[in-house]
N, C-alpha and C positions, 0 to 999 in steps of 0.2 A: 784778355782772351785772344788767342792767335786767330787772325782772319783766315778762313778757308780759301786756299788757292783755287781760282777759277780759270777756265781756259782763256778767257779774254785777257787775263793778266799777263799771259805769255806773249801776246802780240799787240795789245792796244797801244803801247808806247812806241811801237815800231811802225805805226800807220798814222802817226801824227802829222796832219797837213802843214802845220806851222814849221815843224822840224824839216820836212821835205822842202818847203819853200826857202828856208834858210840855206840849205845845202845847194839848192838850185841857183840861188843868188851867188853863192861862193864859187860855184862851178862856172857860171857865166863870166864872172870877173877873172877867174884864173885862166879860162879858155882864151882870153885875149892875148895871152903870152905864147900860145901855140904857134909854131912856124908852119905847120901843115895840119891837115885833118887827122884826128885821132880815132883809130878803129879799134874798138874793144870787143873781143870775143867773150861772150858769156857761154862757157862750156856746157852748162847744165840747162836742160829744157825747163826746169822749174823756174830758173831766173828769167828765161824768155817769157814765160807766162806772167810773172810779176811785172816785167817791163811793159807788156801789152795791157794787162788788166788795169794797172794804175796810171797808164799814160805817161810813163816817166820820160820817154823820148821827147814828148811835147814840151817838157820843161827844160830841155837841154839845148845849148846852142847848136847851130847847123854843122859846126866843125867837129862834133863828137858823134860818132856812129857806133851802133851796136851790130856785131856780126854774130849770127847764131851758129853754135857749135854742135858737135856730135854726141853730146852728153845725154842721150835718151836711149836706154838699153833696148827698148822695143824697136826703136827706129833703126838701129844698126844691125838687127838680126837678119841674116841673109835667108833667102827663100829655101836654100838647101837644108838649113837647120830646122825651119818650120816643117819641111817635108819629113824630116826625122820624126818630129812630134806626131805628124799625121799617120805615119806608118805604125808607130808604137801604139797610138790611140786605137787603131783598127785591129790590134791583136786580140784574140779571144781571152776573156778573163783578165783584162788589164784595165785599170783605172788610171788615166793620165791626169796629173795634177800640176797646175802652174799658177803663176801670179797674174792678176789683173788683165791688162790690155793684151797680153800674149794670145788670148783666145780669139782676138779679132784680126791678127796678123795673117795675111794671105801667103800661102805657099803656091806650088804649082797646081794643086788640086783643091783650092779653097782654103778655108780657115778651120781652126779647131772648133769654132762655133758651128760651122757647117757639119763637121764630123759628128758633133754632139746631136745635131738635128737629125742625123741619119742613124742614130742609135748607139754611137760610141759613148762610153762613159768618160766624159771630160769634165773636170771640175777646176774652179779657181779658188784660191785661198788668200787671205790677207797675211797670214803667217805660215811659213813652212812647217812649223811644229804642229799645225792642224792636220798635216798628213798622217801623223801617228793616230789621231782619233779616227780618221777615215779607214786606216789600215786595221784598227781594232774592230770597227763595225763591219769590215769585209774581210774576214780572216782567210777566205778561200780565193781571194783575188790578189793580183800583184799590183802594187802601187808603183808608178813611175813618176818621180818628181822631175819635171822639166824646169830646171833652175836657171833663172835669168837675173841680170842686174850687174851693176858696177861694184866697187868695194863696199858700198852701202849695205847691200843685201847678202854678200858672201858669208859674213859671220852667222847669219840665220840659217843658211844651208849647212854650214859647219856644225852648228849646234844640233841640227836635225840628224846629221850623220853620227855625231857623238852619241845621241840618244839611241839611235838604231843599233849601234854597236854595243853600247853598255847594257841595253835591255834585250839584246839578242833577238831583235825583230826580223823575221825572215821574209816578209812580203813588202819590202820597200827597196826600190832601186832608184838610181839617179842618172839623169842626163844633164850634164853640166854645161852651161852657157854663160858663165860669169866672165866679164871682160873688165879691163883695167884702164884707167884714164890717161896716164902719162904717155903711153905709146902712140895713141892717135894724135895727141897734141904735138908730139915730136914729128909725126908724119906731115901734119898740116904746116908746120914751120919749115920743114925741109923742102916743101914745094916752093920753088923760086918765085912763083907769081902770087904767093899768099899776101893778104892785105892786113895781117894781124899785127897790131902794135903793142897790145897788152891783153891780159886775161883776167876775167872775173872767175875765180876758182870755185869749184863745186863745194857746197856746204856739207851735205850729209856724207859724201865720199871722204871729205877731209876729217870729219869726226872720227872715222875709223882709221884712216891712213896717216893723219897728221899733215901739216903743211909742208913737211920736209920733202914730199914727193915732187914738189914744184921747184925745188932749188935749182935744178939744171936749167930751167927756162929763164931764170933771172941771171944766173952766172954764165952760162954758155951761149944762150940765144939772145941775151940782153933784152928780155921782155919782162916788164913789171907784171906781177901776179898779186891780186888781192882776193883772199878767200872771203866770200860774202855769205851772209844769211839770206833768207828768202823774202823777208818783209821789204816793203818799198823804201823805208828809211835805210835798211841794210844796203840795198843795191845802190841808192843814190849816194850814200856816204862812200861806198866802195869806188864809185866813179870819181869822186872827189880825191880819194886817196891815190888812185892811179894817175889822175891829172897832176897832182902835186909831185909824184915821182918823175913824171915825164918832164915837167918844167924845171925840176931840180936836177935833171940828168942823172937820176938814180934808177937802178934796176934791182928791185928787191922783192922778196916774198913777204907780204904783210897779211895779217889776219884781222879782218874787220869783225868776223863772227867769233870773237874771243870768248863769248859766253859758252861756246860749245867746242871750239877747236883750239888745239895747241900744236906745237911743232911735232911731237912724237905720236899723237893719236892714241887710239885705244890698243895698248900693248897686248892685253889679254885676248882681244878679238883677233889681232894679228897672229898671235901664237897659235890660236885655235885653227885659223885658216892654214897656217904653215904645217900643221899636223896632218892635214888631209890633202892639200892641194900643192901642185907645182905648175909652172908655166907650160902652156902648149907651144909647140914650135911656131905655129902661126894660127891666126883666126881671120876668116874673111868677114870684113865689116861691110854691111850693105851700103852701097854707094861710094865706098872708099877703096875697098880691095883688101888683099892679104896684108896683115900687119904682124910682123914677127913678135913673139912673146907678149901678146896683147890680151891673152885670155888664160883661163885656168883649166886644169883637168885633174881628176883624181889620181893620186899616186898609185903606182903599180900594185902595191900591197893591198889596195882597196878595190882592185879590179872586179872582185866578186860582187861589188855594189854598183858597178858602172854599166848602165844600159847600153852605152855605145860599144863596149867590149862584148857584152853578152849577146847583143843582137847585131853585131857587126856585119854578118852575112846578108842581112835583109835591109840594111839602111842604105839609101842612095847617097852618092857622093858627087854627082854632076853639078857643076856651078851653073847658076841660073841668074840671068840678068833681069833687071826691072823693065817695066814698060817703057818704050822709046820716048813717049811724051812726058814721062816723069823726070823732074830735075832734082829729086830729093838728094841725089849724090852731091850735086853742087851746093845745095842748101846745107848739108851736113859738113861740107868742107869750108863753108863760109864764103863761097864764091857767088852765091845768089841768095835772094830771099823769096818767100812764097809768091809775092806779087809779080815776080819775073816769070812765073810759070803760066803757060797759055791755057792750061785746063783748071787752074786754081779757082775754086768756087763755082765751077760750072759742071764739067764732067767729074771733077775730083772735089768731094765734100765729105763731111763725116758720115753721112748716110750711105755714100757710094765712094769710098776712098780708092783712088787709083794708086797713090803713093803712100809709102810708109810714114812719112811725116804728118799725114792727115789721120792715120789710124790711131796712133798713140795720143793719149791725153796730154803727154809732155811734148809732143811734136810741135815744131815751129808752125807748120801749116795749120794745125788744129788751133793754135793760139791766134793766128791771124784771122782765121774764120770766126772764132768765137768772140773775139773782142773788137773786130772791125778794123778800120783803117786808122790805127793810132800811131803807126810808125811811118 
């Protein structure tokens, strides 16, 4: 009789303390060959939380450092885009729908959570396809889906658009805020004072895009990239793989997360994305600035579904900077960590976040606050 798969079967082997200790020992031995400190950027906020939660830094030698990257879609959302959501949410007969932490992100006039408290109909969903159910239940209201996320969540938005068109649903519009990973990585490396020696590549992004999107960083920038899963064994093994590349003077894209990631990625998902989306000329990343071709927009032939087009005359466009005391920009660029911030844990904490890296559950500041002084 076949054993029924349980959730723990998917992760238990990847949290094995003995396996982690073996890799830690291998890393400590291999690190003795380093000629200088090795600075590894984990692009994704999920990896930051794994490193913090399981105390992986404590197991590593002092000449190996983690740098936290901009791979948190909520953290990089600029205030002016949040302001768009606030304006749309306040429109009569509109239900604004978005994902998770987005309702806690502050614009110039508070958060979507605040807007909801004042009577606006703002809802969050776990799956974009849930928007169809809300639209059915509210046939006389207009749904505006405020879509966010990296390559990971873009196919879900594409699937929703596909359903809206195929089923001729008339009361769903889209405000697109999907961003892509390679462009900010390139910007960080082009900064002459960057400290990045190698990357731990995002897991879920790579499931969709494939590891091929990192080829330029190994070939042109001469930076090793290892695509890692999120479990502690995944991350510490990825550190070892990077260390081996450095000591062997190799710069390659390797996939540790081979149980889910290959070179080409999910071709079907990519084709669905290409059907509806094209690159925007630029997108302003919070704390980083304008990055060309780093985000998606609906193609012109789908403008009738685009809330930015339909409501363009009422949406604000002024660029808005963050609070002067907040150093989230430097954290997202890998130039600082949360403990460098003067207001971390005092004025700025999850209950009263001053900076965006404290708002999101994937943010570096939230990880430091939640798991304590482990790094």
